[in-house]
C-alpha positions as CSV (number, residue, x, y, z in Angstrom):
1,M,0.0,0.0,-0.1
2,A,2.8,2.5,0.9
3,S,4.8,1.4,-2.0
4,A,1.8,2.3,-4.3
5,Y,1.3,5.7,-2.6
6,N,5.0,6.6,-3.0
7,A,4.8,5.5,-6.6
8,S,1.8,7.7,-7.2
9,A,3.4,10.5,-5.5
10,V,6.6,10.2,-7.7
11,M,4.4,10.3,-10.8
12,V,2.6,13.3,-9.7
13,C,5.9,15.2,-8.9
14,A,7.4,14.2,-12.3
15,G,4.1,15.3,-13.9
16,L,4.4,18.7,-12.2
17,V,8.0,19.1,-13.2
18,V,7.2,18.3,-16.9
19,V,4.4,20.9,-16.8
20,L,6.0,23.7,-14.7
21,V,9.6,23.7,-16.2
22,P,8.5,24.5,-19.6
23,A,5.9,27.0,-18.2
24,G,8.6,28.8,-16.3
25,M,10.8,28.9,-19.3
26,V,8.0,30.6,-21.4
27,I,7.3,33.1,-18.5
28,R,11.0,34.0,-18.3
29,Q,11.2,34.6,-22.0
30,L,8.0,36.7,-22.0
31,L,9.5,38.8,-19.1
32,Y,12.8,39.1,-20.9
33,A,11.3,40.2,-24.1
34,Q,9.1,42.8,-22.2
35,A,12.3,44.2,-20.7
36,I,13.7,45.1,-24.1
37,P,11.9,47.8,-25.9
38,G,11.3,47.6,-29.7
39,L,13.0,49.9,-32.2
40,R,10.9,52.9,-33.3
41,D,10.9,55.2,-36.3
42,A,12.2,58.5,-34.9
43,R,9.6,60.5,-37.0
44,T,6.5,58.6,-35.8
45,M,7.7,56.8,-32.7
46,E,6.0,53.9,-34.1
47,P,7.6,50.6,-35.0
48,P,9.0,50.6,-38.5
49,E,6.9,48.9,-41.1
50,L,8.3,45.5,-42.1
51,L,7.2,44.8,-45.8
52,L,8.4,42.0,-48.3
53,G,8.7,42.2,-52.1
54,A,6.9,39.9,-54.5
55,D,7.7,36.4,-53.9
56,E,10.0,37.1,-50.8
57,R,9.5,35.3,-47.6
58,Y,12.4,36.6,-45.5
59,H,13.4,40.2,-44.6
60,L,17.0,39.1,-43.9
61,F,19.2,36.1,-44.7
62,L,22.2,35.5,-42.4
63,S,25.1,34.1,-44.5
64,H,27.8,32.9,-42.2
65,V,30.4,30.0,-42.0
66,W,29.5,27.5,-39.1
67,G,32.9,27.2,-37.6
68,T,33.4,31.0,-36.7
69,G,30.1,32.6,-37.2
70,Q,27.2,30.3,-36.2
71,D,26.8,31.3,-32.6
72,Q,27.0,35.1,-33.3
73,C,24.3,34.8,-36.0
74,A,22.1,33.0,-33.7
75,V,22.3,35.9,-31.3
76,I,21.6,38.4,-34.1
77,K,18.5,36.5,-35.2
78,R,17.1,36.4,-31.6
79,Q,18.0,39.8,-30.7
80,L,16.5,41.4,-34.0
81,Q,13.2,39.3,-33.2
82,L,13.1,41.2,-29.8
83,L,13.9,44.6,-31.3
84,L,11.6,44.1,-34.5
85,P,8.9,41.5,-33.3
86,R,7.6,41.0,-37.0
87,I,10.9,40.5,-38.7
88,I,11.5,37.1,-40.5
89,V,15.2,36.1,-40.5
90,F,16.6,33.2,-42.4
91,L,19.2,31.2,-40.5
92,D,20.2,27.9,-41.7
93,V,20.0,25.9,-38.6
94,D,16.3,27.0,-38.3
95,D,15.1,27.4,-41.9
96,L,17.1,25.4,-44.3
97,K,15.3,22.3,-45.6
98,D,17.5,21.4,-48.5
99,I,21.1,22.5,-49.0
100,G,20.5,22.3,-52.8
101,D,18.0,25.2,-52.6
102,L,20.5,27.8,-51.2
103,E,20.0,30.1,-54.3
104,A,16.3,29.9,-54.0
105,Y,16.5,30.9,-50.4
106,V,18.5,33.9,-51.4
107,K,16.0,34.8,-54.1
108,A,13.3,34.6,-51.5
109,T,15.1,37.1,-49.3
110,S,14.9,40.9,-49.2
111,V,18.3,41.8,-47.9
112,M,21.4,39.6,-47.5
113,L,23.8,40.0,-44.5
114,F,27.3,38.7,-44.8
115,F,28.9,37.8,-41.4
116,L,32.6,38.4,-42.1
117,S,34.7,35.8,-39.9
118,R,37.6,33.8,-40.4
119,N,37.2,31.1,-43.3
120,Y,34.0,32.8,-44.5
121,F,35.4,33.1,-48.0
122,Q,36.7,29.5,-47.9
123,S,33.4,28.0,-47.3
124,R,31.8,26.3,-50.4
125,N,28.3,27.1,-49.3
126,C,29.0,30.6,-48.3
127,L,30.6,31.1,-51.9
128,R,27.2,29.9,-53.3
129,E,25.3,32.4,-51.3
130,I,27.7,35.1,-52.1
131,N,27.4,34.4,-55.9
132,A,23.7,34.2,-55.7
133,T,23.6,37.6,-53.9
134,L,25.8,39.2,-56.4
135,E,24.1,37.6,-59.5
136,Q,20.6,38.6,-58.1
137,E,21.9,42.1,-57.1
138,K,20.4,41.6,-53.7
139,P,20.9,44.5,-51.2
140,L,23.9,43.7,-48.8
141,V,24.7,44.3,-45.3
142,L,28.2,43.5,-44.0
143,V,29.0,42.6,-40.3
144,H,32.5,42.1,-39.1
145,E,33.7,39.9,-36.3
146,Q,36.8,41.7,-35.0
147,Q,37.8,39.3,-32.1
148,E,40.4,36.9,-33.1
149,D,39.6,34.6,-30.1
150,K,35.9,34.5,-31.3
151,G,36.9,33.5,-35.0
152,G,37.5,37.0,-36.4
153,G,40.3,39.2,-37.1
154,P,41.4,42.6,-38.6
155,L,39.1,43.5,-41.5
156,D,42.1,43.6,-44.0
157,M,42.9,40.0,-43.2
158,L,39.3,38.8,-43.7
159,K,39.2,40.7,-47.0
160,A,42.4,39.0,-48.1
161,E,40.8,35.6,-47.8
162,C,38.6,36.5,-50.7
163,H,40.9,35.5,-53.6
164,S,38.8,37.1,-56.5
165,D,39.5,40.8,-56.9
166,E,36.2,41.2,-58.8
167,M,34.2,39.6,-56.0
168,R,36.0,41.5,-53.3
169,A,35.3,44.7,-55.1
170,K,31.7,44.0,-55.5
171,I,31.3,43.2,-51.8
172,F,33.3,46.0,-50.2
173,E,33.2,49.0,-52.5
174,G,30.9,51.6,-51.2
175,R,30.1,49.7,-48.0
176,I,31.3,50.0,-44.5
177,P,31.1,46.8,-42.4
178,I,29.3,47.0,-39.0
179,T,31.4,45.8,-36.2
180,W,30.0,43.0,-34.1
181,H,30.1,43.6,-30.4
182,R,29.2,41.4,-27.3
183,I,28.8,44.0,-24.6
184,S,25.2,45.0,-24.4
185,H,25.6,48.7,-24.9
186,Y,27.7,48.4,-28.0
187,Q,25.6,45.4,-29.3
188,R,22.4,47.4,-29.2
189,L,24.0,50.0,-31.6
190,T,25.3,47.2,-33.9
191,L,21.8,45.7,-34.1
192,T,20.2,49.1,-34.7
193,L,22.6,49.7,-37.6
194,I,22.0,46.3,-38.9
195,S,18.1,47.0,-38.7
196,T,18.5,50.5,-40.3
197,E,20.6,49.2,-43.3
198,M,18.2,46.3,-43.7
199,L,15.0,48.7,-43.8
200,R,16.7,51.3,-46.1
201,H,17.2,48.6,-48.6
202,G,13.6,47.2,-48.2
203,P,10.5,48.1,-50.2
204,R,9.1,50.3,-47.6
205,Y,11.9,52.8,-47.0
206,G,14.1,52.2,-50.1
207,S,12.7,55.5,-51.7
208,D,12.4,57.4,-48.6
209,E,14.1,60.8,-49.3
210,Q,14.1,61.9,-45.7
211,G,16.0,58.9,-44.6
212,L,15.1,56.3,-41.9
213,K,16.3,57.0,-38.4
214,L,15.7,54.3,-35.7
215,I,15.8,54.9,-32.0
216,L,15.5,52.6,-29.0
217,P,13.1,54.0,-26.2
218,G,15.2,54.3,-22.8
219,A,18.4,54.5,-24.7
220,V,20.4,57.8,-24.3
221,N,22.7,59.9,-26.5
222,V,25.9,61.2,-25.0
223,S,24.9,64.8,-25.9
224,E,21.7,64.1,-23.8
225,L,23.8,63.5,-20.6
226,V,24.3,66.3,-18.0
227,L,26.1,66.7,-14.8
228,S,24.0,67.9,-12.0
229,K,26.8,69.0,-9.9
230,P,30.3,70.4,-10.6
231,I,33.1,67.8,-11.2
232,V,36.7,68.3,-11.4
233,L,38.5,65.7,-13.7
234,W,42.2,65.3,-13.1
235,C,44.2,64.3,-16.1
236,S,47.8,63.7,-15.2
237,T,50.6,65.2,-17.3
238,G,52.3,61.9,-17.1
239,N,49.2,60.2,-18.9
240,T,49.7,61.1,-22.6
241,G,46.4,61.3,-24.3
242,S,44.2,61.8,-21.3
243,A,43.6,65.4,-21.7
244,E,42.5,64.7,-25.4
245,I,40.1,62.2,-24.1
246,A,38.6,64.5,-21.6
247,Q,38.3,67.2,-24.4
248,E,36.6,64.6,-26.6
249,L,34.1,63.9,-23.8
250,L,33.4,67.6,-23.3
251,T,32.7,68.1,-27.1
252,A,30.4,65.0,-27.1
253,M,28.5,66.2,-24.1
254,A,28.2,69.6,-25.5
255,R,26.2,71.9,-23.0
256,G,25.8,68.8,-20.6
257,G,29.4,69.1,-19.9
258,A,29.3,72.7,-18.5
259,A,29.9,71.5,-15.0
260,L,33.0,69.4,-15.9
261,Q,36.4,71.1,-15.5
262,V,39.6,69.5,-16.4
263,V,42.9,70.0,-14.6
264,D,46.4,68.7,-15.1
265,S,47.5,68.7,-11.4
266,Q,46.2,67.2,-8.3
267,P,43.1,69.1,-7.1
268,D,42.7,70.0,-3.4
269,T,39.9,67.7,-2.5
270,Q,39.1,69.3,0.8
271,A,38.8,72.7,-0.6
272,L,36.6,71.4,-3.4
273,Q,34.5,69.5,-0.9
274,A,34.0,72.7,1.0
275,D,32.6,74.3,-2.1
276,G,30.4,71.4,-3.1
277,V,32.5,70.1,-5.9
278,S,33.6,66.5,-6.5
279,A,36.9,65.3,-8.0
280,C,38.0,62.2,-9.8
281,M,41.0,61.1,-12.0
282,L,41.0,59.9,-15.6
283,L,43.5,57.1,-16.3
284,Y,43.8,56.6,-20.1
285,L,45.3,53.3,-21.2
286,N,47.0,52.8,-24.6
287,K,50.2,51.2,-25.7
288,G,52.1,54.3,-24.6
289,T,50.9,54.4,-21.0
290,W,53.4,53.5,-18.3
291,V,56.1,53.6,-21.1
292,E,56.1,57.3,-21.6
293,H,56.4,59.4,-18.5
294,G,55.8,56.3,-16.4
295,D,57.5,57.5,-13.1
296,A,55.3,60.8,-13.1
297,L,52.1,58.8,-13.8
298,E,52.9,56.3,-11.1
299,K,53.3,59.1,-8.7
300,D,50.2,60.8,-9.7
301,V,48.2,57.5,-9.5
302,R,49.5,56.9,-6.0
303,A,48.6,60.4,-5.0
304,A,45.1,60.0,-6.3
305,R,44.5,56.7,-4.5
306,A,45.9,58.0,-1.3
307,A,43.6,60.9,-1.5
308,G,40.6,58.7,-2.1
309,L,39.9,60.1,-5.6
310,K,37.8,57.8,-7.8
311,L,39.8,56.6,-10.8
312,I,38.1,56.1,-14.1
313,L,39.9,53.7,-16.3
314,V,39.4,54.0,-20.1
315,H,41.0,51.5,-22.5
316,E,41.8,52.7,-26.0
317,N,40.7,50.1,-28.6
318,D,41.4,52.1,-31.8
319,S,44.6,51.0,-33.2
320,S,45.2,54.2,-34.9
321,K,45.1,55.9,-31.5
322,G,47.6,53.4,-29.9
323,G,44.9,50.7,-29.0
324,C,46.2,47.4,-27.7
325,D,45.2,44.3,-25.9
326,F,44.4,45.0,-22.3
327,G,46.6,42.1,-21.2
328,A,49.7,44.2,-22.3
329,F,49.2,46.5,-19.4
330,F,50.2,43.8,-16.9
331,A,53.6,43.9,-18.4
332,T,54.1,47.6,-18.1
333,T,52.2,48.7,-15.0
334,P,54.1,48.9,-11.7
335,Q,53.6,45.6,-10.1
336,E,52.8,47.1,-6.7
337,L,50.0,49.1,-8.2
338,I,48.6,45.9,-9.8
339,N,48.9,44.0,-6.5
340,Q,47.0,46.8,-4.8
341,G,44.1,46.4,-7.2
342,L,44.4,49.1,-9.7
343,Y,42.7,46.9,-12.2
344,S,40.0,45.7,-10.1
345,D,37.6,48.1,-11.6
346,I,36.8,47.2,-15.3
347,A,38.1,49.7,-17.7
348,I,35.8,51.3,-20.3
349,A,36.6,50.3,-23.7
350,L,37.0,53.2,-26.3
351,H,36.0,51.8,-29.6
352,T,36.3,53.2,-33.0
353,P,33.1,55.4,-34.5
354,P,30.2,55.0,-34.5
355,H,30.5,52.9,-31.2
356,R,32.9,55.5,-29.8
357,A,29.8,57.6,-28.9
358,V,28.7,54.7,-26.7
359,S,32.1,54.6,-25.0
360,L,32.0,58.3,-24.4
361,A,28.4,58.0,-22.9
362,L,29.7,55.4,-20.5
363,V,32.6,57.6,-19.5
364,A,30.1,60.4,-18.8
365,Q,28.0,58.2,-16.6
366,A,31.2,57.1,-14.7
367,V,32.0,60.7,-14.1
368,G,28.4,61.2,-12.8
369,A,26.4,62.4,-15.6
370,I,22.7,61.4,-16.0
371,K,20.2,61.6,-18.7
372,A,18.5,65.1,-18.7
373,R,14.7,65.2,-18.2
374,T,14.6,68.7,-19.7
375,N,17.0,70.7,-21.6
376,L,19.8,72.4,-19.6
377,G,18.8,76.1,-19.4
378,E,21.1,79.2,-19.4
379,A,20.5,79.6,-15.6
380,S,21.5,76.0,-14.8
381,V,24.7,76.3,-17.0
382,S,25.6,79.6,-15.5
383,G,25.2,78.2,-11.9
384,L,27.1,75.3,-12.4
385,Q,30.1,77.3,-13.9
386,K,30.0,79.7,-11.0
387,A,30.4,77.0,-8.7
388,L,33.4,75.7,-10.6
389,S,35.0,79.1,-10.7
390,K,34.3,79.6,-7.0
391,A,36.1,76.2,-6.2
392,K,39.8,76.3,-5.3
393,L,41.5,74.1,-7.9
394,R,44.9,73.9,-6.5
395,R,47.5,71.3,-5.9
396,P,48.2,71.0,-2.1
397,G,51.2,73.2,-1.4
398,S,51.6,74.5,-4.8
399,S,50.1,76.9,-7.3
400,K,46.9,76.6,-9.3
401,R,47.3,75.0,-12.8
402,E,44.4,74.4,-15.0
403,L,43.7,73.4,-18.5
404,K,41.6,75.5,-20.7
405,T,38.5,73.3,-21.1
406,Q,35.8,75.2,-22.7
407,S,33.3,72.9,-24.3
408,S,32.4,73.6,-27.9
409,A,29.0,73.5,-29.1
410,A,29.1,70.4,-31.0
411,S,26.4,69.6,-33.6
412,Q,24.4,66.5,-32.7
413,S,25.5,63.4,-34.7
414,N,23.3,61.8,-37.4
415,M,24.1,58.6,-35.9
416,V,21.4,56.4,-34.6
417,E,20.7,57.3,-31.0
418,V,21.3,54.0,-29.4
419,V,24.5,54.6,-27.5
420,A,24.2,53.5,-23.9
421,S,21.9,52.3,-21.3
422,S,20.3,54.9,-19.2
423,S,21.3,53.1,-16.0
424,Q,24.3,54.4,-14.1
425,G,27.4,52.1,-14.1
426,N,30.9,51.6,-15.4
427,Q,30.3,48.8,-18.0
428,G,33.7,47.6,-19.2
429,E,35.2,45.1,-21.4
430,E,34.7,41.8,-19.5
431,S,30.9,42.3,-18.8
432,S,29.3,40.9,-21.9
433,T,26.5,38.9,-23.5
434,P,27.5,35.2,-24.1
435,V,28.4,35.5,-27.7
């Protein structure tokens, strides 16, 4: 009797697990989907129209090589379906029924996407998709995997894998590949750029003379960020390039950076606090950091840490500006600073445009900027600037030295306004989505 009861109980529990686990997964997916707002047409604030041409079944075809691009393309499809719920995306693992019909699938697609990763141009099936795209003159979007450890590499290297000069010219001339990113802030911009290019080539917006511009509700442009209180940003003279990054930040923030003043010597934190002004230090990391003027920089970093100043670490990723792998700094940074946790806070990656706007937004948020609810008025700007001028910006025991940091009235970029999460936080290079 007892054994029969126990068996019944086990069966009931097993049945509940079978029912509740899938239900929980569905609920989780629904909650996750609701947390991600959809893209909107900036002119109407309505979702963009997704139309298909005659005999077309797919809005976008994700052409990729399995070995180095399959996981990334799965993420692209999943995220696009969240941002554009009505989109129909062809992905071979989901939609391919017969490998012999590849050319027919291309024909049934509105816009092609080539995911450029290592060995893409060596794949027989990818070459079939490329040739079908070119022969059928399909609109084309290029996405570039830049991380070598994820199957990518420098764009020139991936281009060189295409041995046909004619094919290479048809693919790349007149097109700028969109860089694939894993960190959510940057990935949102990548996905928005993909969506924009796809829609601009589609039947609905292809002839739109005004130009489609997509926005993501809840996202914020760096020029919309403001400082609600005065901030002094110390850029050490031993940290080559840091002052230029500070000026780049001021220009990007425009009027929102009116409360930010950049100095090249250690500020008197006690005097500043008495005047209601905060201070922090910018540490700019590129291949020259710790190599050029290393002793002076080490001295200033130690002084900043001793004074309790917040250090904002920014890591240059643009090779033309001295960008390098973060691991290189463990060979050049004074070991004692490493042991004391200098790199315990994740550095903010400074990427190439258009993703650099995301980087600058994250730097602004790390300094203390927030999204403005209303435009910053003249009275607010004047008040913040007066507070800064009142503050005693001097190095303890020495004379005052300041950098001239008047923010220029930068015109707002035409780039899609998906640059950063409105939530506060220093989101760095290691915090990312899985793929």
